[in-house]
C-alpha positions as CSV (number, residue, x, y, z in Angstrom):
1,M,-38.7,0.3,42.0
2,A,-40.3,3.1,41.5
3,S,-42.5,4.1,38.7
4,N,-42.5,6.5,35.8
5,M,-44.0,9.0,37.4
6,D,-42.6,8.2,40.6
7,R,-39.1,9.0,39.2
8,E,-40.3,12.1,37.6
9,M,-41.7,13.9,40.6
10,I,-38.7,13.1,42.8
11,L,-36.1,14.1,40.1
12,A,-38.5,17.5,40.8
13,D,-38.0,17.5,43.9
14,F,-34.3,16.6,44.4
15,Q,-33.7,19.2,41.3
16,A,-35.6,21.7,43.7
17,C,-33.5,20.8,47.4
18,T,-30.1,20.9,45.4
19,G,-30.4,23.4,43.1
20,I,-28.4,21.3,40.4
21,E,-29.6,22.2,37.2
22,N,-27.9,19.3,35.0
23,I,-30.9,16.7,34.4
24,D,-28.0,14.3,33.7
25,E,-26.2,14.8,36.8
26,A,-29.2,14.6,39.2
27,I,-30.5,11.4,37.3
28,T,-27.3,10.0,37.9
29,L,-26.9,11.0,41.5
30,L,-30.1,9.2,42.1
31,E,-29.7,6.1,40.5
32,Q,-26.5,5.9,42.3
33,N,-29.3,5.5,45.3
34,N,-31.4,3.4,43.8
35,W,-33.6,6.6,43.6
36,D,-33.7,7.2,47.4
37,L,-34.5,10.6,47.7
38,V,-33.3,11.6,51.5
39,A,-29.8,9.3,50.5
40,A,-29.3,11.2,47.5
41,I,-29.4,14.7,49.4
42,N,-27.6,13.7,51.9
43,G,-24.6,12.4,49.7
44,V,-24.6,16.2,48.1
45,I,-25.7,18.0,51.0
46,P,-22.9,17.3,53.5
47,Q,-20.8,19.4,50.6
48,E,-22.3,22.3,52.3
49,N,-21.9,21.4,55.6
50,G,-25.5,20.2,56.3
51,I,-27.4,17.0,56.4
52,L,-30.9,16.8,55.1
53,R,-33.0,14.2,58.1
54,S,-36.6,13.6,57.1
55,D,-39.3,14.2,59.9
56,Y,-40.9,10.9,59.3
57,G,-37.4,8.6,61.2
58,G,-35.5,8.3,58.0
59,E,-38.3,6.9,55.8
60,P,-37.8,7.9,52.3
61,I,-40.0,11.1,52.2
62,S,-41.6,12.5,48.5
63,G,-42.5,16.1,47.7
64,P,-45.7,17.8,46.9
65,A,-48.2,15.7,45.0
66,F,-46.9,16.7,40.9
67,D,-49.2,15.9,38.3
68,P,-48.3,16.0,35.3
69,A,-51.4,16.3,33.0
70,S,-52.7,19.1,35.6
71,H,-51.5,23.1,35.6
72,P,-47.7,23.2,35.1
73,A,-46.1,23.9,38.9
74,P,-44.5,27.2,39.5
75,A,-41.1,27.8,38.3
76,P,-38.4,27.7,41.0
77,A,-36.2,30.5,42.0
78,P,-33.1,31.1,40.2
79,A,-30.6,28.5,41.3
80,P,-26.7,29.5,43.2
81,S,-24.3,28.8,40.6
82,S,-22.8,25.8,42.5
83,S,-24.6,22.7,41.3
84,S,-24.5,21.2,45.1
85,A,-26.4,25.1,46.4
86,F,-28.9,23.9,49.2
87,R,-32.2,25.8,48.9
88,P,-34.5,24.3,50.6
89,V,-38.1,24.5,50.0
90,M,-40.1,22.0,51.8
91,P,-41.1,22.3,55.3
92,S,-40.8,19.0,56.8
93,R,-37.2,19.2,56.2
94,Q,-34.6,20.9,57.9
95,I,-30.7,21.6,58.4
96,V,-29.0,20.5,61.1
97,E,-25.1,20.6,61.5
98,R,-22.9,18.1,59.8
99,Q,-21.7,15.1,61.4
100,P,-18.7,13.3,60.2
101,R,-20.6,10.9,57.5
102,M,-18.9,7.1,57.8
103,L,-18.2,5.4,54.4
104,D,-18.7,1.1,55.1
105,F,-16.1,-0.6,52.4
106,R,-15.4,-4.4,52.4
107,V,-12.8,-5.3,50.0
108,E,-12.8,-8.5,48.4
109,Y,-9.3,-9.7,47.7
110,R,-8.8,-13.6,46.3
111,D,-10.4,-16.0,49.4
112,R,-10.0,-12.9,51.9
113,N,-12.8,-9.9,52.7
114,V,-11.7,-6.5,54.5
115,D,-13.6,-4.5,56.1
116,V,-12.8,-0.7,56.1
117,V,-15.0,2.3,57.6
118,L,-13.7,6.2,57.0
119,E,-15.0,9.1,56.9
120,D,-15.9,10.8,53.6
121,S,-13.3,13.3,53.8
122,C,-10.5,10.5,53.6
123,T,-9.1,9.8,49.8
124,V,-8.5,6.7,47.7
125,G,-5.2,5.8,48.7
126,E,-5.9,6.1,52.6
127,I,-8.1,3.0,51.7
128,K,-5.1,1.5,50.1
129,Q,-2.5,2.3,52.9
130,I,-5.0,0.2,55.2
131,L,-5.3,-2.9,53.0
132,E,-1.6,-2.8,52.3
133,N,-1.3,-3.6,56.5
134,E,-4.4,-6.0,56.0
135,L,-2.9,-7.7,53.2
136,Q,0.3,-7.5,53.0
137,I,0.9,-6.3,49.4
138,P,2.5,-2.9,48.2
139,V,0.1,-0.6,47.3
140,S,2.2,0.3,43.7
141,K,0.9,-3.5,42.9
142,M,-2.5,-2.9,43.9
143,L,-5.4,-1.7,41.5
144,L,-8.2,-1.3,43.6
145,K,-11.7,-2.0,41.6
146,G,-15.2,-1.9,41.5
147,W,-16.5,1.9,41.8
148,K,-19.2,2.9,40.5
149,T,-17.8,5.7,38.3
150,G,-15.0,4.0,36.6
151,D,-11.5,3.9,37.8
152,V,-10.1,6.9,40.2
153,E,-6.6,8.1,41.4
154,D,-5.3,7.6,44.4
155,S,-5.7,11.5,45.6
156,T,-9.2,11.6,44.9
157,V,-11.6,12.3,48.1
158,L,-14.5,10.1,48.7
159,K,-16.8,12.5,49.2
160,S,-16.1,13.8,45.4
161,L,-17.2,10.2,44.4
162,H,-21.4,10.5,45.9
163,L,-20.8,6.9,47.2
164,P,-23.6,5.5,49.4
165,K,-23.0,4.3,52.7
166,N,-22.3,0.5,52.0
167,N,-19.8,-0.2,49.4
168,S,-18.1,-3.3,47.7
169,L,-15.1,-3.2,46.0
170,Y,-11.7,-5.9,45.1
171,V,-8.5,-5.6,44.8
172,L,-6.1,-7.5,41.7
173,T,-3.0,-7.7,41.2
174,P,-2.0,-8.7,37.5
175,D,2.3,-7.8,38.6
176,L,2.0,-10.5,41.6
177,P,2.1,-14.4,40.5
178,P,-1.3,-16.4,41.8
179,P,-1.1,-19.1,44.7
180,S,1.4,-21.9,43.7
181,S,-1.5,-24.5,45.3
182,S,-4.9,-25.0,43.7
183,S,-5.9,-26.4,47.0
184,H,-6.1,-22.8,48.5
185,A,-8.1,-21.2,46.0
186,G,-11.1,-20.0,46.7
187,P,-13.9,-18.6,44.7
188,F,-12.2,-15.0,44.3
189,S,-9.0,-16.8,42.3
190,A,-12.3,-18.0,39.7
191,L,-13.4,-14.5,39.9
192,Q,-9.6,-13.2,39.3
193,E,-9.4,-15.4,36.1
194,S,-12.6,-14.4,34.6
195,L,-11.6,-10.5,35.2
196,N,-8.8,-11.7,32.6
197,Q,-11.1,-13.1,30.2
198,N,-12.6,-11.3,26.8
199,F,-16.5,-12.1,26.8
200,M,-18.5,-11.4,23.5
201,L,-21.7,-9.4,23.7
202,I,-23.9,-9.9,20.7
203,I,-26.1,-6.9,21.2
204,T,-29.7,-6.5,19.4
205,H,-30.7,-3.4,19.0
206,R,-34.4,-3.6,19.0
207,E,-35.8,-1.4,17.1
208,V,-34.0,-0.9,14.0
209,Q,-33.2,-5.3,14.2
210,R,-29.2,-4.7,13.6
211,E,-27.1,-6.3,15.6
212,Y,-23.7,-5.4,16.8
213,N,-20.6,-7.6,18.2
214,L,-18.5,-6.2,20.6
215,N,-16.2,-7.5,23.1
216,F,-15.3,-6.2,26.9
217,S,-12.9,-7.2,29.6
218,G,-14.0,-9.2,32.2
219,S,-13.3,-6.4,34.9
220,S,-15.6,-3.9,32.4
221,T,-18.5,-3.1,34.3
222,I,-22.5,-3.3,33.5
223,Q,-22.7,0.7,33.2
224,E,-19.4,0.8,30.9
225,V,-21.5,-1.3,28.5
226,K,-24.5,0.8,28.9
227,R,-22.6,4.0,28.4
228,N,-20.6,1.7,24.9
229,V,-24.3,1.1,23.6
230,Y,-25.4,4.2,23.6
231,D,-22.3,5.4,21.6
232,L,-23.7,3.1,19.3
233,T,-27.8,3.6,19.1
234,S,-28.4,7.2,21.0
235,I,-30.6,5.5,24.0
236,P,-29.0,7.6,26.9
237,V,-29.1,5.2,29.6
238,R,-32.1,5.6,31.8
239,H,-33.8,4.6,28.5
240,Q,-32.6,1.5,27.9
241,L,-34.7,-1.2,28.0
242,W,-32.5,-4.8,28.4
243,E,-33.3,-8.2,28.1
244,G,-31.4,-10.9,28.2
245,W,-29.1,-9.9,31.6
246,P,-28.4,-12.4,34.0
247,T,-30.6,-12.1,37.8
248,S,-27.8,-11.5,39.4
249,A,-27.1,-8.6,37.6
250,T,-28.1,-6.7,40.0
251,D,-26.2,-3.7,39.9
252,D,-24.8,-1.7,37.3
253,S,-21.5,-1.0,39.1
254,M,-20.9,-4.9,39.1
255,C,-18.2,-5.9,36.7
256,L,-18.9,-8.4,33.9
257,A,-17.0,-11.1,35.4
258,E,-19.1,-11.4,38.5
259,S,-22.5,-10.5,36.6
260,G,-23.3,-13.8,35.9
261,L,-22.5,-13.9,32.1
262,S,-22.7,-17.3,29.7
263,Y,-18.4,-17.0,28.4
264,P,-17.2,-16.3,25.5
265,C,-20.1,-14.8,23.9
266,H,-23.7,-13.9,25.8
267,R,-26.2,-12.5,24.0
268,L,-28.5,-9.2,24.7
269,T,-31.2,-7.3,23.6
270,V,-31.5,-3.4,24.3
271,G,-34.6,-1.2,23.1
272,R,-35.9,2.3,23.8
273,R,-37.8,2.4,27.5
274,S,-41.6,4.4,26.5
275,S,-42.4,7.1,29.1
276,P,-45.6,8.9,29.5
277,A,-43.7,12.4,28.4
278,Q,-42.6,11.1,24.8
279,T,-46.8,10.6,25.1
280,R,-47.8,13.9,26.4
281,E,-45.1,16.1,23.9
282,Q,-46.8,13.9,20.9
283,S,-50.3,15.5,21.8
284,E,-49.2,18.6,22.6
285,E,-46.6,18.8,19.0
286,Q,-49.9,20.7,17.4
287,S,-49.9,23.2,19.6
288,T,-47.7,26.5,19.8
289,D,-47.8,27.1,23.3
290,V,-44.5,26.3,24.8
291,H,-44.1,26.1,28.5
292,M,-42.3,24.0,31.1
293,V,-43.5,20.3,31.7
294,S,-41.6,17.5,33.7
295,D,-37.8,17.4,34.1
296,S,-38.2,14.0,32.1
297,D,-39.2,15.5,29.2
298,G,-36.2,18.4,29.6
299,D,-34.0,14.4,29.0
300,D,-36.5,13.4,26.2
301,F,-35.7,16.6,24.4
302,E,-31.7,15.7,24.3
303,D,-32.4,12.5,22.0
304,A,-32.3,12.6,18.6
305,S,-36.4,11.3,18.1
306,E,-37.2,14.7,19.0
307,F,-35.8,15.7,16.0
308,G,-37.1,13.2,13.6
309,V,-33.4,11.6,13.7
310,D,-33.4,8.2,12.8
311,D,-31.1,6.4,15.6
312,G,-28.8,4.9,13.1
313,E,-28.6,8.5,11.7
314,V,-27.5,10.0,15.3
315,F,-24.3,8.7,15.7
316,G,-23.0,10.1,12.7
317,M,-25.0,13.2,12.8
318,A,-21.6,15.7,14.4
319,S,-19.4,14.2,11.5
320,S,-21.6,13.7,8.5
321,A,-21.4,17.6,8.2
322,L,-17.3,17.1,7.7
323,R,-17.6,14.2,5.1
324,K,-18.5,16.2,1.8
325,S,-15.2,14.7,0.4
326,P,-14.3,10.7,0.5
327,M,-10.8,10.4,3.1
328,M,-9.0,8.6,-0.1
329,P,-10.2,9.2,-3.7
330,E,-11.0,5.7,-5.5
331,N,-8.2,3.9,-7.7
332,A,-5.8,6.6,-6.8
333,E,-2.4,6.0,-8.9
334,N,0.2,7.3,-6.2
335,E,-0.5,6.0,-3.0
336,G,1.4,8.7,-1.6
337,D,-0.6,11.2,-3.3
338,A,-3.7,9.3,-1.3
339,L,-2.3,9.6,1.6
340,L,-1.8,13.2,1.3
341,Q,-5.6,13.7,0.9
342,F,-6.4,11.2,3.7
343,T,-3.8,13.0,5.9
344,A,-5.9,16.5,5.1
345,E,-9.2,15.6,5.2
346,F,-8.6,13.7,8.7
347,S,-7.4,16.4,10.3
348,S,-9.9,18.6,8.7
349,R,-12.9,16.1,10.3
350,Y,-11.2,15.3,13.6
351,G,-8.6,19.2,14.3
352,D,-4.6,18.4,14.3
353,C,-4.3,16.4,17.2
354,H,-4.1,12.8,15.8
355,P,-1.2,10.2,14.6
356,V,1.2,11.5,12.0
357,F,0.2,9.2,9.3
358,F,3.4,8.1,7.1
359,I,2.9,9.6,3.7
360,G,4.3,6.9,1.0
361,S,3.6,2.9,0.3
362,L,3.0,0.1,2.2
363,E,6.5,-1.0,1.2
364,A,7.8,2.1,1.6
365,T,6.9,2.0,5.3
366,F,8.2,-1.3,6.2
367,Q,11.9,0.1,4.7
368,E,11.4,2.7,7.5
369,A,10.0,1.1,9.9
370,F,11.8,-2.9,10.0
371,Y,14.4,-2.6,7.6
372,V,16.8,-0.9,9.6
373,K,19.4,-1.7,12.1
374,A,18.1,-3.3,15.9
375,R,18.4,0.0,17.5
376,D,16.6,2.0,15.5
377,R,13.0,0.0,14.5
378,K,9.5,0.6,15.6
379,L,6.3,-1.1,15.3
380,L,4.0,-0.4,12.5
381,A,0.7,0.9,13.4
382,V,-1.9,0.2,10.6
383,Y,-5.4,2.0,10.6
384,L,-8.2,0.6,8.6
385,H,-10.6,3.5,8.2
386,H,-14.3,2.6,6.9
387,D,-16.9,5.5,6.4
388,E,-20.0,3.7,6.9
389,S,-19.4,2.1,10.1
390,V,-21.2,3.7,13.2
391,L,-17.7,3.1,15.3
392,T,-15.9,5.4,13.5
393,N,-16.4,9.0,14.9
394,V,-16.4,8.1,18.1
395,F,-13.4,5.7,17.5
396,C,-11.2,8.7,15.7
397,S,-12.6,11.7,17.3
398,Q,-12.4,10.2,21.2
399,M,-9.7,7.4,21.1
400,L,-7.3,7.7,17.9
401,C,-6.7,11.7,18.5
402,A,-6.4,11.1,22.3
403,E,-3.1,13.4,23.4
404,S,-2.2,10.2,25.3
405,I,-2.4,7.8,22.1
406,V,-1.0,10.2,19.7
407,S,2.0,10.8,21.6
408,Y,2.4,7.1,22.4
409,L,2.0,6.2,18.6
410,S,4.5,9.0,17.8
411,Q,7.4,7.9,20.2
412,N,7.5,3.7,19.4
413,F,5.3,3.3,16.2
414,I,5.5,3.9,12.0
415,T,2.0,4.9,12.0
416,W,-0.3,4.6,8.4
417,A,-3.5,4.3,7.2
418,W,-5.6,3.2,4.4
419,D,-9.0,4.0,3.7
420,L,-11.5,0.3,3.2
421,T,-14.6,2.9,2.2
422,K,-14.9,1.9,-1.5
423,D,-14.5,-1.4,-3.1
424,A,-11.7,-0.3,-5.5
425,N,-9.6,1.0,-2.3
426,R,-10.3,-2.5,0.0
427,A,-9.8,-5.0,-3.0
428,R,-6.1,-2.9,-3.4
429,F,-5.3,-3.1,0.5
430,L,-6.6,-6.6,0.5
431,T,-4.2,-7.4,-2.1
432,M,-1.4,-5.7,-0.5
433,C,-2.3,-7.9,2.7
434,N,-2.5,-10.8,1.1
435,R,1.1,-10.2,-0.7
436,H,3.3,-8.5,3.0
437,F,1.0,-10.7,5.6
438,G,-0.3,-13.7,4.0
439,S,-3.5,-15.1,3.2
440,V,-5.1,-15.9,6.8
441,V,-4.7,-11.7,8.0
442,A,-5.9,-11.3,4.6
443,Q,-9.3,-13.5,5.1
444,T,-9.7,-12.0,8.3
445,I,-10.1,-8.6,7.3
446,R,-12.5,-9.1,4.4
447,T,-15.0,-11.4,7.0
448,Q,-14.8,-8.0,9.1
449,K,-18.3,-6.5,9.1
450,T,-18.6,-2.7,8.4
451,D,-19.5,-2.3,11.9
452,Q,-16.2,-3.9,13.6
453,F,-14.8,-0.9,11.6
454,P,-11.9,0.8,12.2
455,L,-9.7,-1.6,12.8
456,F,-5.7,-0.9,14.3
457,L,-3.5,-3.6,13.2
458,I,-0.1,-3.6,15.1
459,I,2.7,-5.1,13.2
460,M,6.1,-6.3,14.5
461,G,9.3,-7.4,11.8
462,K,10.4,-10.3,12.8
463,R,13.1,-11.7,10.9
464,S,12.4,-12.4,7.4
465,S,8.6,-12.2,8.0
466,N,6.0,-9.6,9.2
467,E,4.1,-10.6,12.1
468,V,0.5,-9.3,12.9
469,L,0.3,-9.2,16.5
470,N,-3.0,-7.7,17.2
471,V,-6.3,-6.6,15.5
472,I,-7.6,-4.0,17.3
473,Q,-11.6,-3.4,16.5
474,G,-13.3,0.0,17.3
475,N,-16.0,-0.9,19.8
476,T,-12.9,-0.3,22.7
477,T,-11.6,2.5,24.7
478,V,-8.4,5.0,25.5
479,D,-7.2,3.2,28.3
480,E,-7.7,-0.7,26.7
481,L,-6.6,0.9,23.8
482,M,-3.1,2.1,25.6
483,M,-3.4,-1.7,27.5
484,R,-3.0,-3.0,24.1
485,L,-0.6,-0.9,22.6
486,M,1.4,-1.0,25.7
487,A,1.3,-4.6,25.5
488,A,2.4,-4.9,21.9
489,M,5.5,-2.4,22.8
490,E,6.4,-5.3,25.4
491,I,6.6,-8.3,23.3
492,F,8.7,-5.7,20.8
493,T,10.6,-4.9,23.0
494,A,11.9,-8.1,24.0
495,Q,12.2,-9.4,20.8
496,Q,14.4,-6.2,19.9
497,Q,16.0,-6.6,22.9
498,E,17.2,-9.8,20.8
499,D,17.5,-8.9,17.1
500,I,20.5,-6.4,19.2
501,K,22.0,-9.0,21.1
502,D,22.3,-10.8,17.6
503,E,23.2,-7.7,15.7
504,D,25.6,-6.7,17.7
505,E,27.2,-10.2,18.2
506,R,27.1,-10.5,14.5
507,E,28.9,-7.3,13.7
508,A,31.7,-8.1,16.4
509,R,32.1,-11.4,14.3
510,E,31.9,-9.2,11.0
511,N,34.5,-7.1,12.2
512,V,36.8,-9.9,13.8
513,K,36.4,-11.7,10.2
514,R,36.9,-8.3,8.0
515,E,40.8,-7.9,10.7
516,Q,41.0,-11.2,9.6
517,D,40.4,-10.6,6.3
518,E,42.4,-7.4,5.7
519,A,45.3,-9.4,7.7
520,Y,45.2,-12.0,5.0
521,R,45.2,-9.8,2.6
522,L,47.9,-7.8,3.6
523,S,50.2,-11.3,3.8
524,L,48.7,-12.2,0.7
525,E,50.1,-8.6,-0.5
526,A,53.3,-9.1,0.8
527,D,53.4,-12.7,-0.3
528,R,52.7,-11.2,-3.6
529,A,54.9,-8.5,-3.6
530,K,58.2,-10.8,-2.3
531,R,57.3,-13.3,-5.3
532,E,57.5,-11.0,-8.0
533,A,60.7,-9.2,-6.8
534,H,61.7,-13.5,-6.7
535,E,60.4,-13.3,-10.4
536,R,62.0,-10.1,-11.5
537,E,65.5,-11.0,-9.8
538,M,65.2,-14.6,-11.9
539,A,64.0,-12.8,-14.4
540,E,67.2,-10.7,-14.2
541,Q,69.5,-13.2,-13.7
542,F,67.6,-15.1,-16.3
543,R,68.4,-12.5,-18.9
544,L,71.6,-11.9,-17.4
545,E,72.5,-15.7,-18.1
546,Q,71.1,-15.4,-21.8
547,I,73.4,-12.4,-22.1
548,R,76.5,-14.4,-20.8
549,K,75.4,-17.7,-23.2
550,E,74.8,-15.6,-26.3
551,Q,78.1,-13.9,-25.4
552,E,80.2,-16.8,-24.8
553,E,78.9,-18.7,-28.3
554,E,79.3,-15.4,-30.0
555,R,83.0,-16.1,-28.3
556,E,83.3,-19.2,-28.9
557,A,82.1,-18.8,-32.6
558,I,84.6,-16.2,-33.1
559,R,87.6,-18.6,-31.8
560,L,86.6,-21.6,-33.7
561,S,86.4,-19.8,-37.0
562,L,90.0,-17.6,-35.6
563,E,91.2,-21.4,-35.0
564,Q,89.9,-22.2,-38.4
565,A,91.7,-18.8,-40.3
566,L,94.9,-19.8,-38.8
567,P,97.7,-21.2,-41.2
568,P,99.3,-24.6,-40.3
569,E,101.6,-24.7,-37.9
570,P,105.2,-25.0,-39.5
571,K,107.9,-28.3,-39.1
572,E,111.0,-27.7,-37.4
573,E,112.8,-28.4,-40.3
574,N,111.0,-25.8,-42.5
575,A,112.7,-23.8,-45.7
576,E,111.4,-20.9,-44.0
577,P,112.9,-19.5,-40.6
578,V,110.6,-20.3,-38.1
579,S,109.5,-18.5,-35.2
580,K,109.0,-20.5,-31.6
581,L,106.5,-18.4,-29.4
582,R,105.9,-19.6,-25.6
583,I,103.3,-16.8,-24.2
584,R,102.2,-17.2,-20.5
585,T,98.5,-16.8,-19.8
586,P,97.2,-14.7,-16.8
587,S,96.2,-18.1,-15.1
588,G,99.9,-19.5,-15.5
589,E,99.7,-21.7,-17.8
590,F,101.8,-21.5,-21.2
591,L,101.3,-21.6,-25.1
592,E,103.2,-22.5,-27.4
593,R,103.7,-23.0,-31.0
594,R,105.9,-22.1,-34.4
595,F,105.4,-19.8,-36.7
596,L,106.9,-18.8,-39.9
597,A,108.8,-16.0,-39.6
598,S,107.5,-14.2,-42.5
599,N,103.8,-14.4,-41.0
600,K,102.0,-11.3,-39.5
601,L,101.9,-10.5,-35.9
602,Q,98.0,-10.9,-36.7
603,I,98.6,-14.3,-36.6
604,V,99.5,-14.6,-32.9
605,F,97.0,-12.6,-32.1
606,D,94.3,-15.1,-34.3
607,F,96.1,-17.9,-32.4
608,V,95.9,-16.3,-28.6
609,A,92.1,-15.4,-29.4
610,S,90.9,-18.9,-30.5
611,K,93.1,-19.8,-27.8
612,G,90.1,-18.1,-25.5
613,F,91.6,-14.8,-24.8
614,P,90.5,-12.4,-27.8
615,W,92.5,-9.3,-28.2
616,D,89.8,-6.9,-27.3
617,E,90.4,-8.4,-24.0
618,F,93.9,-9.4,-23.6
619,K,97.3,-7.4,-24.3
620,L,100.0,-9.1,-25.5
621,L,103.2,-8.3,-23.6
622,S,107.4,-9.0,-24.9
623,T,109.4,-9.6,-22.0
624,F,112.4,-8.4,-23.2
625,P,112.2,-6.0,-23.8
626,R,109.1,-5.6,-22.1
627,R,106.3,-4.0,-25.0
628,D,102.9,-4.0,-25.9
629,C,102.9,-5.8,-29.5
630,C,99.7,-3.5,-30.8
631,G,101.4,-3.5,-34.2
632,R,99.5,-6.6,-35.5
633,K,100.4,-6.7,-39.2
634,R,104.6,-6.4,-38.3
635,C,105.9,-9.8,-39.0
636,L,107.4,-11.7,-36.1
637,I,111.6,-10.7,-37.2
């Protein structure tokens, strides 16, 4: 490996040859080629139709000796606007006509290795098409991993990736089932399983004696780990000095699953690498002259330590000026007012592109998300903020405010937020959490360390309870956050389909029952109407019968009274004249009785009435001459 002094000279020569003024870009290209100057220049120059060749048989060549302690090197001529412009400054190098640059790829899939050779003008999609023919795997089911720059699109041109000649890649097929027989499982099957595992890296920052617990998937690369550590410690990747990596972890593009890390936890230590440039700058602090030193000094100038800022302060330096007021008032009486202030403060810190936070209590959020029809239900995302966590600024600005995350949350989630920075607000949320989610979830949040915040809780309403599907910590990436949101959405969608089916069946049963109840009600009303009509009819008959009985009783009473009031029937041999009357009734029967000739005709009427023929209903007619015997007061003579 080249020493720090050699690297500074190589970096200066590389920038002079290529015209790349961006130090980070130049160092990245050199690191990809293991600080091989000729290989790095060859990776850039082909873009300008030229290949840099060495006069010494291809061995790495160094530029003119450069001693930082001596007089400063003369400033190079102004660089062209393109970062890949070619400026020949060393006579030992020459430009020849560009030949097609061939790249070799060794691709691993399960127990197979496929060698692919392509020109650098080809695309990633063409590699996949070759692998489709070799492995019989559809391109749509294939994930090509192992790129040093992270995941790439199928349309990416290989030339733009600045790849070395020999490359190692591997294929993942998460949508395809593993081989059925374990006897055919090769070493790559174990690697495939390890890629799906999560590794807990316990990383100690040596200078500040601070410990970070970071979760990474097995498919993450060592380079991604170092970049995340840069976000936490402000130590650039090139200045990180590590202890604890396995001896097999020789390449930053290697994924964690194949690096030999201990599973599930592995301890690492990171510190800041000291460089001669830092020592030189410290000795020149008292000097009033400002002059150019080596290019690595410019890198060091990017470090926060150049400004006298502590490592722990650098991470939140960009947002410290924004934190003029707390995200949420302490001991707020109304949760809606507290969330209004939270939303306003969040927008002022991180911009207007952020999730729409539900304004209201947690109970009202449940009503909005869960207690509606199954087709209208959504997942609930609870964002737990903490201003004292070093992860908060990066998580909010780069992940939570990413357009893809904001759009996905707005379409599929109800988002609610709470600030746990203040102890009173933290205690209040834990009380709500214990009431709505149970003591286990509350205890989980209670035991979270400050550096593990912010947290993102994914909650699904499941029948009579609320289930926490996932607890996402702040040490994640946009892709991982999106994957976990999509995984939760898949679980929710499956449950929602079951709920919709159950709800439709329940509504169908209720409709049938409702129709049956309505038919039964109408039947009851018809029966009740018939019964009431019958009762009215019976009542009317009873009333008429009563009237009839009363009339009959009245008639009987009148008849009896008339019968009792009749004078005794005279005998045939009587001193007074006697008349014998024979009266024919309407039924053909005859009534006979003797009357005194001196009796009034009224007595005849009373006699007839006493036999059941009242005078107001019947007439008494004489046969010869036929006339109405209406004179009741006349005598029979």
